[in-house]
C-alpha positions in Angstrom: -34.7 -40.4 -21.8 -36.1 -39.2 -18.5 -32.3 -39.9 -16.5 -30.4 -37.2 -18.9 -33.3 -34.9 -18.1 -32.9 -35.3 -14.0 -29.5 -35.9 -15.0 -29.0 -32.5 -16.1 -30.8 -30.7 -13.8 -28.7 -31.6 -10.9 -25.7 -30.4 -12.7 -27.5 -27.4 -13.3 -28.3 -26.8 -9.4 -24.6 -27.7 -8.9 -23.2 -24.7 -10.8 -26.2 -22.4 -9.5 -25.3 -23.1 -5.5 -21.5 -23.2 -6.5 -21.7 -19.8 -7.9 -23.9 -18.3 -4.9 -21.7 -19.6 -2.2 -18.9 -18.3 -4.4 -20.7 -14.9 -4.9 -21.7 -14.8 -1.4 -17.8 -14.8 0.2 -17.0 -13.2 3.1 -14.5 -10.6 2.4 -11.6 -10.8 5.2 -9.5 -7.7 6.0 -6.8 -6.4 7.9 -7.4 -4.6 10.7 -6.0 -2.6 13.7 -7.3 1.0 14.9 -5.1 3.9 16.5 -1.6 3.0 17.2 -1.7 -0.4 16.9 -1.6 0.1 13.2 1.9 1.3 14.1 3.0 -2.3 15.3 4.4 -4.9 13.4 3.7 -7.9 15.5 0.4 -6.9 15.9 -0.7 -7.8 12.2 -4.0 -9.2 12.2 -7.2 -10.3 10.4 -10.9 -10.3 10.2 -13.4 -11.1 8.6 -16.5 -9.3 7.6 -20.2 -10.2 9.2 -21.6 -9.4 6.2 -20.9 -11.2 2.7 -21.3 -6.9 0.8 -19.5 -5.6 3.9 -15.8 -4.3 1.9 -12.3 -3.8 3.8 -11.3 0.1 4.3 -8.2 2.0 5.8 -8.1 4.8 6.5 -5.7 7.8 7.4 -5.2 11.2 9.2 -2.1 12.4 6.4 0.3 9.3 5.3 -0.4 7.5 9.1 -2.9 4.4 8.8 -5.6 5.4 11.7 -7.7 2.3 11.3 -7.9 -0.7 9.2 -11.0 -3.1 8.6 -14.3 -3.8 7.8 -16.5 -1.0 6.3 -19.2 -1.7 8.8 -16.3 -2.0 11.3 -15.1 1.9 11.3 -16.0 3.5 14.4 -17.9 6.6 14.8 -15.8 8.9 15.3 -13.8 8.5 12.0 -16.5 7.5 9.5 -16.4 10.5 7.9 -13.2 10.8 6.7 -14.5 8.1 4.3 -16.8 10.8 2.8 -13.2 11.5 1.3 -11.0 9.2 -1.0 -7.3 10.7 -0.1 -8.4 10.1 3.9 -9.8 6.4 3.0 -9.2 2.8 1.2 -11.8 0.7 0.2 -11.9 -2.1 -1.6 -13.4 -5.5 -1.8 -10.8 -8.6 -2.1 -9.2 -9.9 0.5 -6.5 -9.0 2.4 -6.6 -5.5 0.1 -6.8 -2.5 2.6 -2.9 -2.8 3.3 -2.0 0.4 1.6 -0.8 3.8 2.0 -2.9 6.7 1.6 -3.5 8.0 -1.8 -1.3 11.2 -0.9 1.9 9.2 -0.1 2.7 7.7 -3.7 6.3 7.2 -4.8 8.2 6.5 -7.8 9.4 2.5 -7.6 12.1 1.0 -9.4 15.5 -0.3 -10.3 17.4 0.5 -13.6 19.0 -2.5 -13.0 15.5 -3.3 -14.3 14.3 -0.2 -16.4 16.7 2.9 -17.8 14.3 5.0 -16.6 15.3 4.4 -12.9 18.4 6.2 -13.6 18.4 9.5 -15.6 14.2 9.4 -16.6 12.7 8.8 -13.2 10.4 12.1 -14.1 8.7 10.1 -16.5 8.1 7.9 -14.1 4.3 6.7 -12.7 4.6 7.2 -8.7 2.5 4.4 -7.1 0.4 3.9 -3.4 2.9 2.5 -1.7 2.3 -0.2 0.9 0.7 1.0 4.0 3.9 2.4 6.6 4.2 1.4 10.0 6.3 4.5 10.8 4.4 7.5 11.4 5.2 9.4 8.6 6.2 8.1 5.1 8.6 8.6 3.1 10.3 8.4 -0.5 13.8 7.4 -0.6 16.7 7.4 -3.9 19.8 5.1 -3.3 23.0 4.5 -5.4 24.1 1.4 -4.9 26.0 -1.2 -6.5 26.1 0.7 -9.7 22.1 1.1 -9.6 20.0 3.4 -8.0 16.6 2.2 -6.5 13.8 4.2 -6.1 10.5 3.3 -3.6 8.9 3.4 -0.3 10.2 3.7 3.1 7.3 3.1 5.4 9.0 2.0 8.6 11.5 2.9 11.5 13.8 1.0 10.7 13.9 1.8 6.3 14.2 5.0 7.5 17.0 5.4 9.8 18.4 3.4 7.1 18.3 5.2 4.9 19.5 8.5 6.6 23.0 6.4 8.3 23.8 6.0 4.6 25.5 8.8 2.4 24.2 7.1 -0.5 20.3 7.4 0.2 18.3 10.6 -0.1 14.6 10.6 1.9 11.7 12.6 1.1 8.0 13.3 1.8 5.6 12.4 -1.5 3.1 14.6 1.2 5.5 18.1 0.5 6.5 17.8 -3.3 4.1 15.1 -5.3 7.8 12.3 -6.8 10.0 14.3 -5.0 12.6 10.7 -5.9 12.6 11.6 -9.4 15.5 13.5 -8.0 18.4 12.3 -10.6 21.6 11.2 -8.6 25.1 10.0 -10.2 24.9 6.0 -10.0 28.9 6.5 -8.5 28.2 8.8 -5.9 30.9 8.3 -3.3 30.8 7.2 -0.1 32.3 11.0 0.8 28.9 13.1 -1.3 26.1 13.2 0.8 23.3 13.8 -1.4 20.9 16.3 -0.3 18.0 15.8 2.1 14.3 17.0 2.0 14.0 16.0 5.6 14.2 19.1 7.8 
């Protein structure tokens, strides 16, 4: 009986210790500052010092200017986290690789969702990944008999779309759901889409 009581107490203590360790887990965040946030090759992470700390991403319009632990935010950027549109906060590992809430695009493929082709305005725009280009755009593209809509967050993707006669770029910062425009699935190479870029 005494051995059973001791075993039960040890199991209870072990369960408490495991739960306590899990609750005090240190969060790991994507980390960058300034122009380094636009450099894919410099992708870094950092472990937050305090187990109660959380990850943030801070924006200047579409451009990411800081990613890291909240306790590491430079003094000059701290006020941006008073505004949820300029600062994204999250508390799971590497959760801060997202773009500004102001820059959200419809993201779909008509081969998987029939609304994507001609009824995209009924779909909900979702936040894009953090851009590595100075600006973030949405796109709509006709390709292989289907329509694809999404985010264009790298300079390479943006240049590829600009050079493709069946691709349109637009700024969701100017027009919400800008890539909901209906286009023909069978556009020929001679038909250039209207571009919202200047």
